[in-house]
Each structure stands twice: as structure tokens, then as C-alpha cells.
N, C-alpha and C positions, 0 to 999 in steps of 0.2 A: 633417356628412352628405356622403358622396362624391357627385360629380356623377353624375346618372342617365344610363345609356346611352341615347343618342338613338334607339335602335331599339325601346325598350320602348313598347308600345301603351298608350293611355289606359286601356283596360279592365284591363290587367295591373297598372299602377301604382295606379290608383284603382278599388278594388272597390266596386261599388254593392250595398249591402245593401237590397234592395227592401222587406223586412219593416219595417225601421226608418227607411228613407228617409235614409240617410247614405252618404257616400263615405268609405271607409276606405283610407288610404294603406298599401299592402301592404309598403312599405319601412320606413316609420316605425312602423307598427302602431298607429295611432290614427285616429279620424275627423277630417276637416278641415271646419271651419265653412264653409258655402257662400260667404260673403263673403271668406273668406281663401284660397280655392283659388289664385288667380293669384299671391298673395304666397308661398304655400307652394311652388309650383312654381319660383318665381324664387329665393327666399332659401334654401330647404332643399335643393332638388335642382339648383339652378343651371342650369335649363333656359332657353335663350335665348328671346327674345320670339317669333321666328317659329316656334320649335318648341313653344311653349306653346299656340298657337292650337288644335290638334286636341284637346288636353286640356280646354281651356276650353269648346270647342264641344261636346265629349262631356258635360261636366258640365251644360251648359245644357239638354241634352235630358232631364235627369232631374229628378224631383220630389224636392227635398231639404228637410228640416226644419231649423229653427234649433235650436241645442243645447237650449234650454229647452223645446222641443216634443217632443223625442225621448223615447219611453217605454222603460223597461227591458224585457228579454226576458220573454215569457210562459213558463209552466211547460213544460219540455221543450226550450226553445230554448237555455238556458244550458249550456255556455259558447259564445260566438260565435267563429266563425273569424276569423283575422287579428288579433284582439285578444289581447294577452298575458294570461295568468293570473297573478295575484299572490296571495301568501299574505296573508291578512288576518283581520279579526275582526268579529264581529257582536254588538251589544249584546243581552243577553237580558232587559233590563227590559221588563215588559209594555207593549205598544203602542209600543215604541221600535225603529226600524229602522236605527239608526246603524251605519255601516260605516266602517272605517278600516284602514290598512295597517300600523299599529304599535301595540304595547301601550301605549307612552307616550301616544299620542293617545287611546287608549281610557280610560286612567286619568284624563286631563284631562277627557274627556267625562263620566265618572261624577261627578267632583267638581263640574263646572259645571252639569250638567243634572239629576243625581239627588241632589245634596246630600250625598254621602258617598263614602268610598273604595270603589272597586270591587275585587272579588276574582276572580282568574283562574279559580278552580275552580267558580264559579257565576254570575258576572255577565256573562261574554262567552264566546263559543265561536269556534272556528276557522271561517273561511268563505273559499273561493276567490273572488277578486274580479276584476272587469273594469271598464273605463270606456271610453266612446266617445271622450271628448275629454280634452285635457290642459290645463294651466294653470288659469286661474280658472274654467273650465267643467268641471273634473274632478268627476264624480259617479260614485261606485262603485255597482255592482250585483252581485248574486250570485243564486243560485237563489232563485226567488220563494217557494218553500216552505221552511219551516224544515228543515234537514238532519236526517236520522234519527240524531241524536247523543244519543238517550236512553241511559240506563245500559246497557240490554241490547244495543243496537246497537254502542255503543262497545266493549263487552266482546267481541262477535262479531269486530269489526274487529281489535282489538288481538290477540286470541287467534289468529285465522286468519293475519294478516299475519306475526306472529312465528314461528308454527309452520312456515308455508310457506317463509319466507326461510331458516330454519335447516335444514329438511330438504333443500331443493333447492339450498342454497348460492348464492342469487341474487346476481349481480353488481350494481353500482351502477345500471346502466340498467334491469335487470329489476326491481330493488327500487323504483325510481322509477315504473315502469310499474304495478306492483302497487299502490303507494300511490295512483296516479291512478284505478285501478279502484275502490278503496274510497271515495275522496273524492267521486267524481261519476259515473264512467263506467258503473257497474253499472246506473244508472237508464236507460240505453239499452235495457235488456231489460225494464224494469218496466212492467206494464200495469195493476196494481191493488195493493192493500195486501198481498194474499196473495203475489203474485209478488215484491214488494219484499223480504220476508223471505227468500224462496228465494234471491234473487241476492246478498244481503248475508251470509247465514248458511249455508244448505243447500249451495249450489253451491261456495263456498270450502271447506267441509268435505269435499265429494266430491273437489275438486281436490287436496286434501292427500293423498288415498289413490290417486287415479287420474291419472296423469301427463298423458294426452292432454287432459284437461279443463283442467288448469292451462296447458298450452301454448296451447290455444285462447283462454283468457282473456287471456294475455299478448299473443298475436298480434292479437286484435281491439282490445284497449286500446292497443297500440302504433300501430295505424292511426289511432285517434282522436287520439293525441298528434301524429302526423304531420300530421293535418288542422289541428290547432290551432296548431302551430308550424312554419310553412313553412320557416323557416331550418334546421330539423332534420329536414325531411321525409325525406330520403334515409336518414339513420341510423335513424329509427324504422321506416320502411318495410322496410328490409333486416332489421331485428330481427323485424318481424312475419312476413315471409316465412320466416325461419329457424324460428320457433316453429310456424307452420302446417305447414311441410314436415316437422317432427318429429312433429306431432300426427296428421296424416292417416293414415299407415300403421297407427298404433296404433288409431285410430278405426275404420278399415276392418276390422281384425281383431276388434275388439269387436263390430261389427255382425254379423259372421258367427257370433259365439258370445255372444249376449246372455244374461245371467243376472241373478239377484237382486242380485249385487254391483256390476254395471256398468250396469244398465239406466237408472238415474236420471242417471248421468253421460253416457250416450249421448243421452238426451233433452235434457239441458242443452247439450251440445256442438252438437246440431243447431240450436238457437236461435242460438248463437254463429256457427255456420257460415253461416247466412242473412245476418246483418249483415256478417260478414267478406266474403262473396261480393259483396254489394252495394257495400261500401266499396272493394273492389279493382277494381270495374268503373269505372275512372277514365276521364277524358277521353281518355287516350292508348290505352285498351284498344280492341281491335277487336271486342269482344263486348258489344253494347249490351243487357244485362239478360236479355232473353228470346230473343235471336237469337244463337246461338253458331256460329261458323265451325268446321267439322270438318276436312274434307279436300276436295280437288278431285276431282269426279266428272264425267267427260266434258267436261272443260274448264271446269266451273263449280263454285263453292264450295257445298258442301253445308251445310245448317243443321241443327243438332241441339238437343236439349233440354239446358239447362244442368244440370250435375251437382247443384247445390244444389237446384234445383226438382225434379229427379228424386227426390232423397232425401225432400223434403217430401211429394211425392205418394205415394211408396212406403213412407214411414216407418212408418205404422201396421202394414202387412203385415210389414215387416222385424222389427218388435218385437211381433208378435201373441202370441208365446209368453209374453212377460213384461208384456203390456199391463195385465193386472189388477194386477200388482205395482206398476207405475208409478202407476196410478190410485188406489191405496191407500197410496202411499208419500209421502215428504216433498216430492216434486216433482209431486204430483198436479195442482196448478194449471196446470202447463205442459202436461200432457196434455189438460186441458180446453180451453185456448186453441188447441191444435193442431187441434182438430176444426173442421169447417166452420162458418163464421159464419152460414150461412143455414139450418142444419138445423132450427131451431125457429121460423123465420119463415114467416108466411103471406103470400104475395104474390098479389094479385089479377091474374088472367090478362089482364084488359082494361086494366091500368094499368102497362104495361111500356114505359118510355122506349126509343125508337129501334127497337123490334121491327118495326113496319110498314116502316120504312125499310130495315132489314136484309133483310127478306123480299123487298122490291122489287128488290134487287140481283141476285137469281138470274136469270141469262140464260135466255131461252126457246129458244135456238138449239141446245141439247144439248151445249154445249161443256163443261159441268160434268157429271161422272158422277153417277148416282143416289146412289151411296154418299157422294160428296163433298157432295152437296146435303143428305143426311141428317145428316152430321156437322156441316155448316155450320148447319143449322136448330137442332140441339140446342145447339150452342155459342152461337149468336146469342141463343136464348132464355135461356140461363144468364147471358149478359152483360147482357141487358135486366133480368133479375131482380136482378143485382148493382147496377145503377143504381138500381132501385126500392128495394132494401134500404138502400143507403147514404143515399139521399135521406130515407127514413123514419126512419133512425137518426141523422140529422145532429144534432150537439150532444149526443148521448147515448153516443158511443163515442170512445175515444182512438185516433188514427191510429197504427198500428204495422204492421210487415210481415205479421203473421199475419192480421189482419182484412182487409187489402187483398189479399193473395195468396189468402186463403181464400175470397173471394167469387167468384173466377172461374178462374184458371189451375189451381188444385188440383182444381176440380170438373169441368172438361172432360175428355173421354176422350183417351187417348194418341193416337188416330187424328187428332185435331185438330192436334197438334204435327207429325204426319207431313205434314199439308197445309202447314204453315208451312215445313217443310224442302223441300217441293216448290214453294214460292213461289206457292201457290194464292192468287189475288186475294181471294177471300172471307175466307180465314183471316187474311190480312195486313190487310184492312180492319177486321175485328173487333179485331185486335191494336192497330190505330191508335186505335180508339175506347176501348179499355181504357186508353190513355195518359191519357185524361181523368180516370179514377179514380186512376191512379198519381200524378197531379199533387198529390193531397192529401198525398202523402208527401214532397214537396219540402222541407218544413220540417225534415225529419230530416237530420242532418249527413251521413249516408252516401248521401243520395239526391238531392243538388242536381244539377239539370240532366239527370237520367236520363230522364224522360218525353220531353223534346225530343230527346235523343240517340237514343232508340228510334224516334221518329217519323222522324227523318232516315234511319235505317237501313231502315225500312220503305219509305220513298219511294224509296230507292236500288234496292231489289229488286222493287218493285211495277211491273208493266207500266204504261207512261205512259198507256195508255187508261183506267186506273182512278184516276189521280191526282185527278181532280175529286171523287171519292167520299170523299176523306179531308181535304177542306179544312176542315170544321168542327173536327175534333180539332186540326188544325194551328193554327187561329186561337185556340182555347181554351187550348191548352198553351203556345204560343209568344207569345200576345198580339199576333200580327200582324194587320193589317187587311186 
């Protein structure tokens, strides 16, 4: 291992995975045992004693588990960032969860544990593998659910991959990206059993016929690969930009002329567009999720609605002529999840979290116009209903962009976003409290750090007189005391 640059910060070299309470060396791409951190810095990275102190001090502030205490990822968390993906195998014997990285080891396992020779066509299946630690603490894990590698699904994958690669003459990188989509990435869009089949069968079938949908799949999947493999981040990110730049003009044209042939592809691409937009809102981006800088007006930066959120809000009206076709077509489950998560919920008016507090913020000095107060009250009530709904549904819904975005920003009127663009304190305070809801999405790969980033941006544009009013969301989202 080459000597580590002395300017690298502890947080950059040693990534803290709070969910699993491990420190992952981003250079070596494995977790370091707590007791071995000083030796790792000295022997592997050749960091001198005086330069090791900040790293050790940083590690001492964190709650770290011993290797034997670390649990594998929960459903939806695999694969984990900074850990390499390896091709491996999973034993298919009932009740056996053995994983290994070579067929030879699997054959040895079958002879030793199951008392007979194992057969590759029935006794084990392909599984992407990761491990937190190396050496004698190496323990592989994979997706906690059995992959949908039944006969039908395998047929879908083989059929679609082969046809798409041949028709579009994909190069080696795009072929690798498409393979990654089918092996695991499509699950980023899955919300239930119905949508699983859509993303592994229906959408690839549509993508074969409609180019912009394939370009969207490749763009979003490439971003996921950039996330997983930091050493190839630039290459995958540039490829993602290329595919998205190719897709968007075709998508816009299709939106203007929706019909029976393209409406399902439009709906599918819209879902991909949401995740792509969230994933490209990186730490270096100037646009923190719901606050987008547009142009300088009278010496100040104007804030506008993000394009992706505008499409989500206006999508139903854009597709109104073909909505019945979508609802009765192969992608009907996507149309259902598109609709508001609150439409069938009954929320008691007297049981709305934060609403009394929100109402108390309206000043009595007339500094807010009557119209802005009306918009604020409607938006505050909708946000309080969102808190109540998510609290009542806790444990009964899967966190995804559509139920989180559907509970509030899609429901408020456009005039509320005009208040945000005007940096209205009430609108910005409500947006700050919405970050508490957004925190539920941080477990998703494309949403790490987004709520905190949005809060920082809100604090930057909010008049300092109102800063005391957003301390609760800051404490909850950032964990500060």
C-alpha cells in the first residue's frame, strides 16, 4: 500500500458506517477492527506517529462494534458503499445460508456438509458478495432475501439482456452496467411484488423498443456503480451523464406526444428520473434537493422548483390523455404508487404533530401578507398531516421516494414554492421540519446526507432572526446537542 497523503482527513480515509457501527478504510475497501486501527494506519498507510493522532482521536469518538458483533445489512441496504462486490455463490440447500467466492469451495461444502456431490444447475446459485472484514474475520453477506432467480425471472433476464445488447450494440462498459441492473440495481425501484416484476421484465421489454428508457436505465445504474466503486467514480459518472443527456431530449418529445405506444415508458422513466436526480445531487452540487439556484435577480440568487419535482407534480396532468391506458396496462402498479399516499387516510384534526407550533409562528405585526399566511396555514396543515400519517404507518410501509415525496411536497400548492423562492421565513421553516421526514430516506444509497445538506442551505438563506425556530429539526437530523 502506498503511503497515504498527509493531507487526507480522518473522515475521508476512515468512513464511519453508523448503521453497522464499523470504520471502513476507503483506500483498502474493508472495515478495520477497532483494536487494529493504530496498526492499520502505521503498517498499511505508513502514517507517522504524530500524524496518526487525529485519526485515532476521530475513531475514539465513534461507537464501534467488534467483528463478531456486526450484523449483515437489512433488506434494501445491500450492497454497501466502499466495500467491493465479488462474484460468489449461495448454497440452495434448505436452511443453509453458506456463501463462498469460488465453485471449488462450494463443491467442498456440499461434500462435507450435505454428504453428496453438489450440482451447479440446482444446488447453488450466483450471488453478489461483500464482507466487512478480511483475514480470519472474513464473513460474506449478500442480499438478505433470496434473489428472484426462479425459472421465469432468469428467463426474463437472459432474454432481455441478450436482445438489448445485440440491438444497441452495447460496449463492454454498458454491458457491465446492464448486467448490474439485472443482478441487483433494479431493486432500487421495487416497492412490492407487483413492481418487482415490472422492473425485471416489463421495463426492460419497453426499453428494448424505446431508446430513452434504456438510456435512463443505463444512466441511473451507472451512478449506482460510481457510488459503489469510488476508484471508478469518474468513469461511471461520465457515462451516466452521457446516457442521461441522450435520454432527456427524447423524453421531453415523448411527453409532448404521449400515446398508447410510449405512455408506459414515460411513466417508467419518470421513476428513474427521480432517483437519478437525487443521486446527482451530490455533496459538490449547489442545489440541495428542494432549493435550486436559478439566476441572479436584483443582486440575489433566485430559488426555483427542481425540474424533477415539477414533473412529479405535473405528471398526472401531462399524461391525463393516456392515464386510463397506463392504469390498465402492464405498468399499472407504477401509476398507483404515483398517487398521493394520504388520499385514503383519515387523520384526526386534533392529533396533528407540530401544527400548534407552526400556527404560533405567524407574526402579528402584519409583516406577512394575508395571502402568504393562507398559503402557510394550508402547507403547515399538510405537513402536520404528513407527520401524523407516517407515525401511524410506521412499520407498515417501505421507505421510498414516492411515499416520502407524496406526503407533502407533491400535495402543497405551487404558490408555496413561490414563497420559498422569495425566502419567506414561514415556508423555509416548514421545509426545515420536512427534513425530519426526509431523514427516513437516508438509508437509501442516493440519499445519504441530503436532509442535513438541505438544512444547511435553509439556514444560509433564512433570516437570522428566525434561526432559533429551526433548532429542533437541526438537532434531530444532525444529531447535534
